[in-house]
Steps between C-alpha positions, in 0.01 A plus 500: 500500500515458880180445691341799674616524855243462774737445800645771723731265684812694374391804704598548867261397768401865577447576125282192470300609804443843335386340170253266676356800687468705176324218318257445778407869516449516118284196493276630769477850351483428130418138429751521207534248220876515492788651702853507348819612664700686241868578455846353522448411867268227374813297462718631787442680830491861585772456763734353241442799279598754763869577567441575872342167606588546871328837518195357320475216754453757773299754306255273305342672203352347192376648176282285273309532174196272453285453199135429600245378255137589590173402339350739241314786669683473834446840674878549585584488132380860466561616858859635520441645852377171614801325357739729685311435821533125452881540433529694830306229682765258393784712649532290815627221288696689233500791267276366222421640154192343343431480125149409420388325182194309364558165321421675173739783570784265594447292183533822286806611702676164460413478133644843423817443692553881533512521878855435623369407849236247408556289186541134414857503621444680827614321818214431730353268768144388533399600852125427450278376219145378473285359213821417301519873407865499393462189279205655321692830442803331372302286263328800354836664445624182338193491272573863394872421440423246230204675335533472114662801342519552129794715375561634153860442367634760253636358182830675498618416851665196661268339758650342808275244668560368850610136519215255519397430864262274673192627671673486833780726383274786389434629855861504609601689185218746481632860496269669753685840490433550133178634345323304230648740237854446642461131513410508129800728428767424761769662295340845577571433872861431425536819286330696776726366766818617312342849453515519883838336561797456280706178521788648709242627754322165507834325578576747776155462662517123495844504662384749761192291567704182564749686715209620713372145545812386676541824701325832570323698223754680293272788393367790700155454656361768273584282201319191617210588275735490201613149601135388522430644153795305358391175681145534351636584149746205515202261588315628200809455287530140623135422413555650152808279458294195594270577211786569259667153536618397165462849350673545163670823394324717232603406144719811444682437833535131426680589175735728680571229768569243230740733323694553820551133587866502392585817693662499844249753620165587345438852375423753768157572341392150609547550877537876558196733486710787367835584343773598746819417672308340788366215276697241698295580808198356320664175379322191635801343669300232678380352174690268266552593131218264397266636769558850381323397169223320682385670822172309480708187589640679802149545627428133444804405707395737786176310541642149454573438878251737650145611413388855476331475838829374662681789341256754636507343849877524513507859383241601760693335784827662384321839474381463864851409614644809324279735706631391854810394678371145502693270280436136378797387706338633828198279462683192357398540131742401229495694168714466189513875468789482256306278267183692529678833433654348185150397388360842559783652293428248220129593514582876480759461220264280281215739552738798428581337153131469410449865598792619287388298203149625535621869490740427217229327298282813523272459787166339525508178696289223356593181678146369575445203728196264486364391845424117517130474409381232736555315823481597865800490721446360845414766753797387722744620225373858546541526871543850622795407723813325404 
C-alpha cells in the first residue's frame, strides 16, 4: 500500500496558496489534531479535472472538502452554526466544506467502513498533524481489524478458508465495507448482489462504466446515483470474493459438475438462475471449463497480482474518471482497461455461479470464515490514502 501523501506539489501555485491559507486559518481558529484533504483531487489537480481550463484560469474558483479531527469536547463539535460561520470565513481562499470528527469517532468510522467518503481506501492528503494523531488512529483501527473472532462452523456445509497470510497481509486484505456478520458469511453478500442485479445487467454496467472512463459519462445525470450504487455494491462483491478464495462447491452441486465433465456444455441449471430461452445470456463465457467448476480458484487468481487494497484503489479512481470528461490519457496515466474489464467480468461470472448454486441448493448460505486470531499489522499498511 502506498504511503499517505503529505505533499501538495502537484497542485498549481494558486491552489497551493489557497491550501496554505486555509490551513493557517484552521490552526489559529481550532488548534486541530489533524486536517485531511479528501477526494480524487488528492492525486490530481482541480484544473485538470475541469473541461474548460482556460475559463477556470480567469475565473478562479475552488471547492474543497476537509476532514478536521478535534480533541474530545471541542465546542465546535456540537455547534453547527459556528461550523457554518467558520466555513464562510474560509471563502476568500476557497469554497470549503468541513467534516468534524474526534479521534474516537474517526476510529469507529474507519473500522466500520460504511462511509463511502471516508474509509481506509479514501484518497487523502495530510495537510496538518500534531501529536502523531493519524498514526495512533490507524494503529487502533489495525488492532481492531485483527481482534480474535470465534466462528461456529455448521456440520453440513463446506467451509472455505482464506489462504494463509502473514501478519503484514492482513491489513491490505481486510474487507472494510462488510459487517462482522457479512465477513463471517461472505456468500450472503454474493447472493444479495445478484438479487439486485442479474448477470446481463452487470455486464452492461461494467461496459458502460469503462466506456465512460475513456470518454464522457454515457448515462443521464439523473442516473448517476444508480452508478454510485453499483460501484459500492461491486466493491462489496470484490471484498466477499477475497474471503471466498478457494471456495468449494456444495456437495450436491459438486456431484452435478462431476457428472457433466464429458459434456460440451454443462446443464443450464448450473449457470442459469431460471429455466428459459435466454439461458445463454447467463453463461460464464469469460471462464474456462475448469474454472466453471471451481470459481473459488478464479478468486484466488484475481488476487495473485494485486491485493484487495490495490483493487479498491483502482476501482475508486476509475469511478472518479467515469463521472467527468477527464480521462486517464489527458493527465498522462496509462491503464490496461481491456485487461481490467476482463477481470471484472471474471469476478462477476464466478460470483454469479456461486449465487446460482446457492439458490439451487436451497438457500441458506453457510460459508463461514475465521479471522486470523493474532498479530498486529503495521499501521502503515492501513493508511487512509492510497
